[in-house]
C-alpha positions as CSV (number, residue, x, y, z in Angstrom):
1,M,310.4,133.2,-20.9
2,F,313.6,135.6,-20.6
3,E,315.5,135.4,-23.7
4,Q,313.4,137.5,-26.2
5,K,313.9,141.1,-24.8
6,Y,312.4,144.3,-25.9
7,A,312.1,147.9,-23.1
8,T,308.4,150.4,-24.2
9,R,310.1,153.7,-26.5
10,L,309.9,155.8,-22.3
11,V,313.1,153.5,-20.9
12,A,315.5,152.9,-23.9
13,S,314.6,156.8,-23.7
14,S,314.8,157.5,-20.6
15,V,316.8,154.5,-18.6
16,G,321.2,153.8,-19.4
17,V,322.5,151.7,-21.5
18,D,324.1,150.5,-18.7
19,I,321.7,150.2,-16.7
20,Q,319.4,147.9,-18.8
21,V,322.2,146.0,-19.4
22,I,323.2,145.3,-16.0
23,L,319.5,144.5,-15.2
24,W,319.5,142.1,-18.3
25,E,322.6,140.4,-16.9
26,L,321.0,139.7,-13.5
27,I,318.3,138.4,-14.8
28,A,319.7,136.3,-17.2
29,Q,322.0,135.5,-13.8
30,W,319.4,133.9,-11.6
31,E,318.3,132.0,-14.8
32,K,321.7,131.1,-15.1
33,D,321.9,129.7,-10.9
34,D,318.6,127.5,-11.5
35,I,316.7,129.6,-10.0
36,E,312.7,129.8,-10.7
37,L,311.3,133.1,-12.7
38,D,309.0,135.1,-11.6
39,T,306.8,136.6,-14.3
40,L,307.5,139.9,-12.8
41,Q,310.7,140.8,-12.0
42,V,311.0,143.7,-9.9
43,F,314.3,146.6,-9.8
44,E,314.6,148.9,-7.4
45,L,317.6,151.9,-8.6
46,S,318.7,154.0,-5.8
47,I,321.1,156.5,-6.0
48,E,324.1,156.0,-2.5
49,Y,326.6,157.8,-1.3
50,A,329.7,156.6,0.5
51,G,333.0,158.4,0.5
52,G,332.6,161.1,-1.6
53,E,331.5,158.8,-4.1
54,V,327.7,158.0,-5.7
55,F,327.1,154.7,-6.4
56,Q,323.6,152.8,-7.9
57,K,322.2,150.8,-6.1
58,V,319.9,148.1,-7.3
59,V,317.4,145.6,-5.5
60,H,316.1,142.9,-7.6
61,R,312.7,141.0,-6.6
62,Q,310.2,138.6,-7.0
63,E,307.8,137.7,-5.4
64,V,307.6,133.7,-5.9
65,P,309.2,132.1,-5.4
66,Q,310.1,135.1,-2.9
67,R,313.9,136.7,-3.6
68,E,315.8,139.4,-2.5
69,E,319.2,140.4,-3.5
70,T,321.2,143.7,-3.4
71,F,323.1,145.2,-6.0
72,Y,326.0,148.4,-6.3
73,Y,327.4,149.7,-8.8
74,K,329.9,152.7,-9.1
75,T,330.7,152.9,-12.8
76,I,327.2,154.2,-13.7
77,R,327.6,156.9,-15.8
78,C,323.3,158.2,-14.8
79,P,323.0,156.7,-11.4
80,M,318.8,157.4,-11.6
81,D,316.3,157.0,-8.8
82,T,313.5,154.6,-9.9
83,V,311.7,150.8,-10.1
84,I,311.4,149.3,-13.4
85,W,309.8,146.3,-14.3
86,V,310.6,142.7,-16.4
87,L,307.8,140.9,-17.6
88,G,307.8,137.8,-18.7
89,S,305.9,135.9,-21.1
90,D,306.0,133.3,-23.7
91,E,306.8,135.6,-26.1
92,G,309.7,137.3,-24.3
93,A,310.6,140.3,-21.6
94,E,309.6,143.5,-21.5
95,M,310.7,146.3,-19.6
96,L,308.8,148.8,-18.4
97,F,308.0,151.9,-16.2
98,P,304.8,150.6,-13.3
99,N,303.1,153.0,-15.1
100,E,303.6,152.0,-18.4
101,A,302.1,148.1,-17.3
102,K,298.6,148.5,-19.0
103,E,300.0,150.2,-21.8
104,S,302.6,147.0,-22.7
105,T,302.9,144.9,-25.8
106,V,303.6,141.3,-23.8
107,S,301.4,140.0,-22.7
108,T,301.7,137.8,-19.0
109,S,298.5,135.5,-18.9
């Protein structure tokens, strides 16, 4: 379901490649761990500060089956506060912002 990877123009132009790669890798890790994947993967990104350093916090979650994990990354070039979805289907997976969902070219049915 997540073999072919796509990103909307808005994601491609406003989300750093380092963050995009991390999000795809988090999905791949769940696949590798034989975790059943929902067609909707949700990533909540926020900027955290600790000990004078800046971290990219990534909460990766799905609804069915319910699962959530939190990660912190120190080496992100441009950390951001946003929510990113990855919608999966038989044709592939598309990374997009929630407000782009109605325009998505990847079918979820």
